[in-house]
C-alpha positions as CSV (number, residue, x, y, z in Angstrom):
1,M,-31.8,-11.4,25.1
2,K,-30.6,-7.9,25.8
3,L,-27.8,-9.0,28.1
4,G,-26.9,-11.8,25.7
5,Q,-26.9,-9.5,22.7
6,R,-24.8,-7.0,24.6
7,I,-22.2,-9.7,25.4
8,G,-22.1,-10.9,21.8
9,T,-21.7,-7.4,20.5
10,I,-19.0,-6.6,23.0
11,W,-17.2,-9.8,22.0
12,V,-17.3,-8.8,18.3
13,L,-16.2,-5.3,19.0
14,L,-13.2,-6.7,20.9
15,A,-12.4,-8.9,17.9
16,M,-12.5,-5.8,15.7
17,L,-10.1,-4.1,18.2
18,F,-7.6,-6.9,17.8
19,L,-7.9,-6.5,14.0
20,V,-7.1,-2.8,14.3
21,L,-4.1,-3.5,16.5
22,Y,-2.5,-6.6,15.2
23,C,-0.7,-4.8,12.4
24,E,1.4,-3.2,15.2
25,K,2.4,-6.4,16.8
26,K,6.1,-6.0,15.9
27,H,6.1,-2.9,18.1
28,G,4.5,-4.8,21.0
29,K,1.2,-2.8,20.8
30,G,-1.2,-5.6,19.8
31,E,-1.7,-9.3,19.3
32,P,-1.9,-11.1,15.9
33,L,-5.2,-12.1,14.5
34,P,-6.1,-15.7,15.4
35,D,-5.4,-18.1,12.5
36,Y,-8.6,-19.1,10.7
37,S,-6.8,-20.3,7.6
38,S,-7.9,-24.0,8.3
39,Y,-11.5,-22.9,7.7
40,S,-13.2,-22.0,4.5
41,A,-15.5,-19.3,3.4
42,P,-17.9,-20.2,0.5
43,L,-16.2,-19.5,-2.9
44,A,-17.7,-16.2,-4.2
45,P,-19.3,-16.4,-7.7
46,E,-17.0,-15.8,-10.5
47,W,-18.6,-12.5,-11.4
48,A,-17.8,-11.2,-7.8
49,R,-14.3,-12.6,-7.8
50,N,-13.6,-10.8,-11.1
51,G,-15.7,-7.7,-10.2
52,V,-15.6,-4.1,-9.1
53,L,-18.3,-3.0,-6.6
54,Y,-20.1,0.3,-7.0
55,E,-22.2,1.8,-4.2
56,I,-25.3,3.8,-5.1
57,Y,-27.5,6.0,-2.8
58,I,-30.6,6.4,-5.0
59,R,-31.5,9.7,-3.4
60,A,-28.2,11.3,-4.2
61,F,-27.5,9.5,-7.5
62,T,-29.6,11.8,-9.7
63,P,-31.5,15.1,-9.3
64,E,-34.7,13.2,-9.4
65,G,-33.5,10.6,-6.9
66,T,-35.5,7.8,-8.5
67,F,-34.9,4.3,-10.0
68,R,-36.1,5.5,-13.4
69,A,-33.6,8.3,-13.4
70,A,-30.8,6.0,-12.2
71,I,-31.4,3.7,-15.2
72,Q,-30.3,6.6,-17.4
73,R,-26.9,6.6,-15.7
74,L,-26.2,2.9,-16.2
75,D,-24.5,3.5,-19.5
76,A,-22.0,5.7,-17.8
77,L,-21.3,3.0,-15.2
78,Q,-20.9,0.5,-18.0
79,E,-18.4,2.8,-19.6
80,L,-16.6,3.1,-16.2
81,G,-16.4,-0.7,-16.1
82,V,-18.0,-1.6,-12.8
83,N,-20.2,-4.7,-12.8
84,I,-21.7,-5.0,-9.3
85,L,-24.2,-2.3,-8.2
86,W,-24.8,-2.1,-4.4
87,L,-28.0,-0.2,-3.7
88,M,-28.2,1.4,-0.2
89,P,-31.6,0.6,1.4
90,I,-34.6,1.2,-0.8
91,Y,-37.4,0.6,1.7
92,P,-39.8,3.2,3.2
93,I,-38.3,5.3,5.9
94,G,-39.7,5.6,9.4
95,E,-41.1,8.9,10.7
96,K,-41.0,8.5,14.4
97,G,-37.7,10.0,15.7
98,R,-36.7,10.6,12.1
99,K,-33.3,12.3,11.6
100,G,-33.2,15.3,9.4
101,T,-35.8,16.2,6.8
102,L,-36.0,13.0,4.9
103,G,-34.7,10.4,7.3
104,S,-32.1,7.7,7.1
105,P,-32.5,4.8,4.7
106,Y,-31.3,2.6,7.5
107,S,-34.4,3.4,9.5
108,V,-36.7,0.9,7.7
109,K,-40.5,1.2,8.1
110,D,-41.4,-1.8,6.0
111,F,-38.9,-4.4,4.8
112,R,-41.1,-5.6,1.9
113,K,-42.0,-2.3,0.3
114,V,-40.2,0.2,-1.9
115,N,-39.7,3.8,-0.7
116,P,-42.2,5.8,-2.8
117,E,-39.6,8.6,-2.8
118,F,-37.5,6.4,-5.2
119,G,-40.4,5.1,-7.3
120,T,-42.6,1.9,-7.5
121,E,-41.9,-1.8,-7.3
122,A,-42.2,-1.8,-11.1
123,D,-39.6,0.9,-11.3
124,F,-37.2,-1.1,-9.1
125,R,-37.8,-4.2,-11.1
126,A,-37.0,-2.2,-14.3
127,F,-33.8,-1.0,-12.8
128,V,-32.7,-4.6,-12.0
129,Q,-33.6,-5.7,-15.5
130,A,-31.7,-2.8,-17.1
131,A,-28.6,-3.6,-15.1
132,H,-28.8,-7.3,-16.0
133,Q,-29.2,-6.3,-19.7
134,R,-25.8,-4.5,-19.4
135,G,-24.1,-7.5,-17.7
136,M,-24.3,-5.9,-14.2
137,K,-25.4,-7.5,-11.0
138,V,-27.5,-5.8,-8.3
139,I,-27.1,-6.4,-4.6
140,L,-29.4,-4.9,-2.1
141,D,-28.6,-3.4,1.3
142,M,-30.4,-5.4,4.0
143,V,-30.8,-4.0,7.6
144,P,-31.5,-7.1,9.7
145,N,-30.4,-5.7,13.1
146,H,-33.2,-3.1,13.6
147,G,-36.3,-1.4,12.2
148,A,-37.7,2.1,12.4
149,N,-39.3,3.3,15.6
150,D,-42.7,3.0,13.7
151,N,-41.9,-0.2,11.8
152,V,-45.1,-1.8,10.5
153,L,-44.4,-4.9,12.6
154,M,-44.5,-3.2,15.9
155,A,-48.3,-3.0,16.4
156,D,-48.9,-6.7,15.9
157,H,-45.6,-8.1,17.0
158,P,-44.1,-5.9,19.8
159,D,-42.3,-9.0,21.1
160,W,-40.2,-9.0,18.0
161,F,-38.4,-5.9,19.2
162,M,-36.1,-5.1,22.2
163,W,-37.5,-3.6,25.4
164,D,-35.7,-2.0,28.3
165,E,-36.4,-2.5,32.0
166,A,-39.0,0.3,31.9
167,G,-41.0,-1.3,29.1
168,N,-39.8,1.0,26.3
169,F,-38.5,0.0,22.9
170,T,-34.7,0.3,22.9
171,R,-31.5,-0.2,21.0
172,E,-27.9,-1.1,21.7
173,V,-26.4,2.1,20.1
174,A,-27.9,5.1,21.8
175,D,-27.1,7.5,19.0
176,W,-29.2,5.5,16.6
177,S,-32.3,7.2,18.0
178,D,-34.4,6.6,14.9
179,I,-34.4,2.8,15.2
180,T,-35.3,0.0,17.5
181,D,-33.4,-3.3,17.7
182,F,-35.0,-6.6,16.7
183,N,-35.3,-9.4,19.3
184,Y,-33.5,-12.4,17.8
185,D,-34.6,-14.6,20.7
186,N,-38.0,-14.7,19.0
187,P,-38.1,-17.5,16.3
188,D,-41.0,-15.9,14.5
189,M,-39.0,-12.7,14.1
190,R,-36.1,-14.7,12.7
191,R,-38.4,-16.5,10.3
192,Y,-39.7,-13.1,9.1
193,M,-36.3,-11.7,8.4
194,Q,-35.2,-14.9,6.6
195,E,-38.3,-14.9,4.4
196,T,-37.8,-11.2,3.7
197,M,-34.3,-11.9,2.3
198,Q,-35.7,-14.7,0.2
199,Y,-38.6,-12.5,-1.0
200,W,-36.4,-9.9,-2.7
201,I,-34.4,-12.6,-4.5
202,R,-37.6,-14.4,-5.7
203,E,-39.7,-11.4,-6.6
204,F,-37.0,-9.0,-8.1
205,D,-34.2,-11.3,-9.1
206,I,-31.5,-9.4,-7.1
207,D,-28.1,-11.0,-7.0
208,G,-27.1,-10.7,-3.4
209,Y,-27.0,-8.6,-0.2
210,R,-24.8,-6.2,1.7
211,C,-25.9,-6.8,5.3
212,D,-25.7,-3.8,7.6
213,V,-23.9,-4.3,10.9
214,A,-23.9,-8.0,10.3
215,G,-21.8,-8.7,13.4
216,M,-24.6,-7.3,15.6
217,V,-26.9,-10.1,14.4
218,P,-26.5,-13.5,16.1
219,L,-24.1,-15.7,14.2
220,D,-26.5,-18.7,14.2
221,F,-29.0,-16.6,12.2
222,W,-26.5,-16.3,9.4
223,E,-25.5,-20.0,9.6
224,E,-29.2,-20.9,9.1
225,T,-30.2,-18.2,6.6
226,L,-27.4,-17.9,4.1
227,P,-27.6,-21.5,2.8
228,R,-31.3,-21.1,2.2
229,L,-30.6,-18.0,0.1
230,R,-28.2,-20.1,-2.0
231,E,-30.9,-22.7,-2.5
232,I,-32.8,-20.0,-4.4
233,K,-29.9,-18.4,-6.2
234,P,-26.7,-20.6,-6.1
235,D,-24.4,-17.8,-7.5
236,I,-25.6,-15.2,-4.9
237,Y,-23.0,-12.8,-3.5
238,L,-23.0,-11.9,0.2
239,L,-21.1,-9.0,1.9
240,A,-21.0,-8.4,5.6
241,E,-20.6,-4.9,6.9
242,W,-18.3,-6.0,9.7
243,E,-14.8,-7.3,10.1
244,D,-14.8,-10.8,11.5
245,P,-13.6,-14.0,9.9
246,K,-16.3,-16.0,11.7
247,L,-18.9,-14.3,9.5
248,L,-17.2,-15.7,6.5
249,I,-17.2,-19.2,8.0
250,A,-20.9,-18.7,8.6
251,G,-21.5,-18.1,4.9
252,F,-20.6,-14.6,3.8
253,H,-18.1,-14.2,0.9
254,S,-16.7,-10.8,2.0
255,D,-16.4,-8.5,4.9
256,Y,-15.0,-5.0,5.2
257,D,-11.3,-4.4,5.5
258,W,-11.6,-1.5,7.9
259,T,-8.2,-2.2,9.3
260,L,-6.5,-1.5,6.0
261,Y,-8.5,1.6,5.4
262,H,-7.5,3.1,8.8
263,L,-3.9,2.1,8.3
264,L,-3.8,3.8,4.9
265,K,-5.1,7.0,6.5
266,D,-2.1,6.7,8.9
267,V,0.3,6.1,6.0
268,R,-1.0,9.2,4.3
269,K,-0.3,11.2,7.5
270,Q,3.2,9.5,7.7
271,K,2.3,7.9,10.9
272,K,2.9,4.5,9.3
273,R,5.1,3.2,6.6
274,T,4.0,2.0,3.1
275,A,5.4,-1.4,3.8
276,E,3.2,-1.8,6.8
277,A,0.1,-1.7,4.6
278,I,1.5,-4.4,2.4
279,Q,2.5,-6.5,5.4
280,L,-0.9,-6.1,6.9
281,I,-2.6,-7.5,3.8
282,Y,-0.3,-10.4,3.7
283,E,-0.6,-11.3,7.3
284,K,-4.4,-10.8,7.5
285,D,-5.1,-12.7,4.3
286,S,-2.9,-15.6,5.4
287,R,-4.9,-15.9,8.6
288,Y,-8.4,-15.4,7.1
289,P,-10.5,-18.4,6.0
290,Q,-9.7,-19.8,2.6
291,N,-11.7,-18.3,-0.3
292,A,-12.3,-15.0,1.6
293,L,-12.8,-12.0,-0.7
294,P,-12.2,-8.9,1.5
295,M,-13.9,-5.7,0.3
296,R,-11.2,-3.0,0.1
297,F,-11.9,0.7,-0.3
298,L,-10.8,4.3,0.0
299,E,-14.3,5.6,0.9
300,N,-17.9,4.6,1.5
301,H,-21.0,6.3,2.8
302,D,-19.7,6.2,6.4
303,E,-16.4,7.8,5.6
304,P,-15.1,11.1,4.2
305,R,-14.7,11.4,0.4
306,S,-11.3,9.9,-0.7
307,L,-10.2,13.0,-2.6
308,E,-10.7,15.0,0.6
309,M,-9.0,12.4,2.8
310,F,-6.0,11.5,0.7
311,G,-5.7,14.6,-1.5
312,P,-5.5,15.2,-5.2
313,A,-1.7,14.6,-5.3
314,A,-2.0,11.2,-3.7
315,I,-5.3,9.8,-4.9
316,E,-4.0,8.0,-8.0
317,A,-1.2,6.2,-6.0
318,Y,-3.7,5.1,-3.3
319,A,-6.3,4.0,-5.8
320,T,-3.8,2.0,-7.9
321,F,-2.7,0.3,-4.7
322,I,-6.4,-0.7,-3.8
323,F,-7.0,-2.0,-7.4
324,T,-3.8,-4.2,-7.5
325,V,-4.0,-5.9,-4.1
326,P,-6.2,-9.0,-3.5
327,G,-9.9,-8.6,-2.8
328,L,-12.9,-6.8,-4.2
329,P,-12.4,-3.0,-4.7
330,L,-15.2,-0.6,-4.0
331,I,-16.1,2.7,-5.7
332,Y,-18.7,4.9,-3.9
333,A,-20.8,6.9,-6.5
334,G,-19.1,10.2,-7.2
335,Q,-15.7,8.9,-6.2
336,E,-14.8,8.4,-9.8
337,I,-15.3,12.1,-10.7
338,G,-13.8,13.5,-7.5
339,E,-16.9,14.5,-5.6
340,T,-15.8,16.0,-2.3
341,V,-19.2,16.2,-0.6
342,R,-20.3,13.1,1.3
343,P,-24.1,13.0,0.8
344,S,-26.1,13.3,4.0
345,L,-28.2,10.2,4.9
346,F,-31.0,12.5,6.0
347,E,-31.2,15.3,3.4
348,K,-31.3,15.7,-0.3
349,F,-28.0,16.2,-2.1
350,T,-27.2,15.4,-5.7
351,I,-23.8,14.3,-6.9
352,R,-22.4,17.0,-9.0
353,W,-21.7,15.0,-12.2
354,Q,-21.4,18.0,-14.5
355,E,-18.6,19.4,-12.4
356,G,-16.7,16.1,-12.2
357,D,-13.0,15.5,-13.0
358,T,-12.9,13.6,-16.3
359,A,-9.2,12.8,-15.8
360,L,-10.1,11.0,-12.5
361,F,-12.9,9.1,-14.3
362,R,-10.4,8.0,-16.9
363,M,-8.0,6.9,-14.1
364,Y,-10.5,4.7,-12.5
365,Q,-11.6,3.4,-15.9
366,R,-8.0,2.5,-16.6
367,L,-7.5,0.7,-13.2
368,I,-10.7,-1.4,-13.8
369,R,-9.5,-2.2,-17.4
370,W,-6.1,-3.4,-16.0
371,R,-7.8,-5.7,-13.6
372,K,-9.9,-7.2,-16.4
373,Q,-6.9,-7.4,-18.8
374,Y,-4.5,-9.0,-16.3
375,P,-6.2,-11.8,-14.2
376,V,-3.1,-12.0,-12.0
377,L,-4.1,-8.7,-10.4
378,R,-7.4,-10.4,-9.4
379,H,-6.3,-13.9,-8.5
380,G,-2.5,-14.0,-8.2
381,E,-0.7,-14.9,-5.0
382,F,0.3,-11.9,-2.9
383,I,4.0,-11.7,-1.9
384,P,5.5,-8.8,0.0
385,L,9.0,-7.8,-1.2
386,G,11.9,-6.4,0.6
387,V,12.6,-2.7,0.0
388,A,15.6,-0.7,1.0
389,T,14.8,3.1,1.0
390,F,15.2,6.1,3.1
391,K,12.5,6.4,5.8
392,G,10.6,3.4,4.4
393,S,8.3,5.5,2.2
394,V,8.4,2.9,-0.6
395,G,6.9,-0.6,-0.5
396,A,6.5,-3.4,-3.1
397,F,4.7,-6.6,-3.6
398,L,4.5,-9.4,-6.3
399,R,1.3,-11.0,-7.7
400,R,2.1,-14.4,-9.0
401,G,-0.2,-17.0,-10.7
402,D,-0.7,-19.2,-13.7
403,Q,-2.0,-16.0,-15.4
404,G,1.4,-14.3,-15.2
405,L,3.3,-12.0,-12.9
406,A,2.8,-8.5,-11.7
407,L,5.1,-6.3,-9.6
408,V,3.8,-3.2,-7.8
409,A,6.1,-0.7,-6.2
410,T,4.5,2.3,-4.5
411,N,5.5,5.4,-2.6
412,L,2.5,6.4,-0.5
413,W,4.4,9.2,1.2
414,P,5.0,12.8,0.2
415,D,8.8,12.3,0.4
416,F,11.0,11.9,-2.6
417,A,12.8,8.6,-2.4
418,E,16.3,8.0,-3.9
419,K,18.1,4.8,-4.6
420,V,15.3,2.3,-3.9
421,V,16.3,-1.4,-4.0
422,V,13.6,-4.1,-4.2
423,T,14.5,-7.7,-3.5
424,L,12.8,-11.0,-4.0
425,P,12.4,-13.5,-1.2
426,E,15.2,-16.1,-1.2
427,H,13.0,-19.0,-2.3
428,L,11.9,-17.1,-5.4
429,R,15.2,-15.9,-6.7
430,E,16.1,-19.0,-8.6
431,T,12.7,-19.5,-10.3
432,L,11.8,-15.8,-10.9
433,G,15.1,-14.0,-10.9
434,T,15.6,-14.1,-14.7
435,Q,12.1,-12.7,-15.4
436,E,11.8,-9.3,-17.2
437,L,8.6,-7.3,-16.8
438,Y,7.3,-4.2,-18.5
439,R,5.6,-1.2,-17.0
440,I,1.9,-1.5,-17.7
441,D,1.4,2.1,-18.7
442,Q,4.8,2.6,-20.3
443,P,5.7,-0.7,-22.0
444,E,9.1,0.6,-23.2
445,E,10.2,0.7,-19.5
446,R,11.6,-2.8,-18.5
447,L,12.4,-4.2,-15.2
448,S,14.4,-7.3,-14.3
449,L,13.4,-9.2,-11.2
450,S,17.1,-10.0,-10.7
451,E,18.0,-6.4,-10.2
452,M,15.2,-4.1,-9.1
453,V,16.8,-0.7,-8.5
454,F,15.1,2.7,-8.9
455,D,17.4,5.7,-8.9
456,E,14.5,7.8,-7.7
457,F,10.9,7.2,-6.7
458,P,8.7,10.4,-6.7
459,P,6.1,11.0,-3.9
460,F,2.7,9.4,-4.4
461,T,3.7,7.1,-7.2
462,T,2.5,3.6,-7.8
463,R,4.2,1.7,-10.6
464,V,2.8,-1.6,-12.0
465,Y,4.9,-4.0,-14.0
466,V,3.5,-7.1,-15.7
467,G,5.0,-10.2,-17.4
468,T,4.4,-13.9,-18.1
469,H,5.1,-16.6,-15.6
470,P,8.2,-18.6,-16.3
């Protein structure tokens, strides 16, 4: 199993490397992503396709760090407009090899218990019910690849875990010293993990899972398990923390768009052009399985805070970009008020809500409202547009569907662009060339698709224009 799991992991990591590089194929530095467009992923439930995902680390979410205290913040989340709450792992944390004072939530001691640090099972059930009462869904972080070094299963089922040649519990990633990998060659272990995922749905009415390092778990486990979860809850939502279209074919709705995230960082550093990010989305989505709902983001708990990474001057332009391209956008708790400290997984830190930037909160609130108000921003076809501008700092794309039209032009560079000319693809000029759109935040500003010329385009500006389909 160890050799086989290593080979599988290496294969998936190579696939991820291709994803990172294929956007550079025009420069001869990588190969295109294989075409999976003839395959289908399951269609995500409507609430996920129309949603905005919000990640919560219970420990950092409130001073108390409990489910009961988190309930008190749900009204603020409802005001923000998010509708899918992803809770990072809520299980008891292992003590053997624990990192830091409090340990990582990804070092799970018991997969069928609630961390007493966060409260009781009744408290968690109350949180789920309170979210449902507000029209929100709750997805739970599952950690199927490994358990804590003192996981409760080890004493009775040592064969459920990985061993090295010397007879010691072991792991694939050496730095993850607070965990031991599961042995997926053992059918009883597989059955336990499958039943655990069923347990939280049946007992607590959760609405789905975000599955940690999903690509390090054998693919056939997902092919067998995910359909059984749908038998319990047909409108479940499933997110894989990985970047591999085969996981979507196996039954996940979404994976992480790490490639876009890293490219956007390069755009911010002026190592890449704005148009390259747009072309990446187009090429990747056209090669991914049908129905795929990629999760797109500017930050998460594994990455620096977006305000630190992209900067106050650029954050609105980049956030608007993320909220107008296809996929499911993510907000990590605190992002919406400009928190610059990424909470440690191992120590206590409380998001500084009282010091938050209310203007940034209103900006994210506005972006979420736009997505709700204009369905084409959620479901419309994504069409890159030609842009002539100095240095290539400006890019543009069209969203088109039965729900209308939207044009997004964006300068993700610090350079001031003059005389920007945007052109429609040849095959759309006759059908769409007569259309006139209005700027979503300044309706008096009109734009004709037949002649899209900007005399100037300031740095870090994203403009959104909307209109009806002809």
